[in-house]
C-alpha positions as CSV (number, residue, x, y, z in Angstrom):
1,M,10.6,4.0,-17.7
2,T,10.4,1.4,-15.2
3,E,6.8,1.4,-13.7
4,R,6.6,0.1,-10.2
5,W,3.2,-0.5,-8.5
6,V,2.5,-0.3,-4.8
7,L,-0.5,-2.7,-4.0
8,N,-3.0,-2.0,-1.1
9,A,-5.3,-4.6,0.1
10,S,-8.3,-4.3,-1.8
11,P,-7.0,-4.7,-5.3
12,L,-5.1,-7.5,-4.1
13,I,-7.8,-9.3,-2.6
14,V,-10.3,-8.8,-5.3
15,L,-8.0,-9.9,-8.2
16,T,-6.8,-13.0,-6.2
17,R,-10.3,-13.9,-5.5
18,V,-10.9,-14.3,-9.5
19,G,-7.3,-15.9,-10.0
20,Q,-6.4,-12.8,-11.9
21,E,-3.5,-11.6,-9.8
22,H,-0.8,-12.4,-12.6
23,L,-2.5,-9.0,-14.1
24,F,-0.5,-6.8,-11.9
25,H,2.9,-8.4,-13.2
26,T,1.6,-8.1,-16.6
27,L,0.7,-4.5,-16.4
28,A,3.7,-3.1,-14.4
29,D,7.5,-3.7,-14.4
30,E,7.8,-4.1,-10.9
31,V,5.1,-4.9,-8.1
32,V,5.6,-4.8,-4.3
33,V,3.4,-5.0,-1.3
34,P,4.0,-3.0,1.7
35,R,4.3,-5.1,5.0
36,A,1.5,-3.4,6.7
37,V,-0.8,-4.5,3.7
38,A,0.8,-8.2,3.9
39,V,0.3,-8.4,7.7
40,E,-3.4,-7.2,7.1
41,I,-4.0,-9.9,4.6
42,E,-2.2,-12.7,6.7
43,A,-4.7,-11.9,9.4
44,G,-7.5,-13.0,7.1
45,P,-8.8,-16.5,6.6
46,A,-6.4,-19.3,6.0
47,D,-8.2,-20.1,2.9
48,D,-8.2,-16.5,1.5
49,P,-6.5,-16.6,-2.1
50,A,-4.8,-13.2,-1.4
51,R,-3.4,-14.7,1.8
52,Q,-2.2,-17.8,-0.2
53,V,-0.4,-15.7,-2.6
54,I,1.4,-13.5,-0.2
55,A,2.7,-16.7,1.7
56,G,3.8,-18.1,-1.5
57,G,5.9,-15.1,-2.5
58,Y,4.5,-14.1,-5.5
59,F,5.0,-10.5,-4.7
60,A,7.9,-8.9,-3.1
61,I,7.1,-7.6,0.5
62,V,8.8,-4.0,1.3
63,E,9.1,-2.4,4.7
64,A,8.0,0.8,3.6
65,V,7.5,3.1,0.3
66,P,7.9,6.7,1.1
67,V,6.3,8.7,-1.3
68,P,6.7,12.4,-0.1
69,E,3.7,13.7,-2.0
70,V,1.4,11.1,-0.5
71,L,2.7,11.3,3.0
72,A,1.6,15.1,2.9
73,W,-1.9,14.0,2.8
74,D,-1.6,12.7,6.2
75,L,-3.9,10.1,5.6
76,G,-2.9,7.9,8.4
77,A,-1.4,4.2,8.9
78,G,-4.4,2.7,7.4
79,D,-4.5,4.2,3.9
């Protein structure tokens, strides 16, 4: 079974700050970042490691990852 991880900003920021972003690819078969998360990270400081990783194309950026069960939680756009 292929395991696909969808990253949000917090784990991406934390692991890139300690130079361990490779762990995502080690632990999952596919890793993607929703465009909204990429935009949030790109708004940060130019020297932010997460921003550099996003700009470098290390993770695939996807437009939307619809998960009906999660959408039913009605968390809003930022979560």
